[in-house]
N, C-alpha and C positions, 0 to 999 in steps of 0.2 A: 504494499499500500504506499502511496506517496504521501510525502509531508504536505502540510498545509501551505508551506512556503512555495511549493511547486505549482499549486493551483493559481490560475489567473483569475483576477476579479472580473466578474461579469458586468458588462455595461448595464445601466438601468434601462427599464422599458422605454422611458421617454427619450433617452439618448439614442437608442436603437431606432425608435420611430422617426426622430428628427433626421438621422442619417439616411433612413430609407426614403423619406420625403424629399431629400435633396437629389435623389437618383431619378425621380419622376420627371418625364418630359411632357408638359401639358400641351395640348393642341392650341394653336392660335384661334382667334375668335371666328375667322372665316371658316376654318376647318371644322370647328365644333358645331357651328350653325349648319353647315352642309350635312354633316353626319347626322344631326338631330332631324333634319328634314327627311333624309333617307329613311331613318328608322320609323318616323311617323308615317310616311307613305307605305312602307312595307307592312306596318301594323294595320293600317286601314285596309290594304288589299287582302292581307290574310284574313282579317275579320270578315270581309265580304265573302271570301271563298268559303270559310267556315259556315257562314250564315246560309249561303246557297246550298251547301252539302247537307246541313241540318234540315232545311226546307225539304230537299229531295228525299232524304231518309224518312222524314216524317210522312210525306206524301206517299212514299212506298210502303211504309208500315200501315198507314191508313187504308191504302188500296188492298193490301193483303188481308187486313182484318175485316174488310167488307165482303170478301169473297166467302160464300158459304158452301 
């Protein structure tokens, strides 16, 4: 087993957090707006696709339930 003198002191949580934040490269304003618009458009399109599929499945199930 090693001596206590051999162990290195661990940096505090806040020091580690600060050093990690220095490594972050934040996007510029134009890039952030562009990416936000793309995410919003994709979300709307996928929402519409899911709504149409939901309607078609509901219609199909209702049709199958009406067959006697």
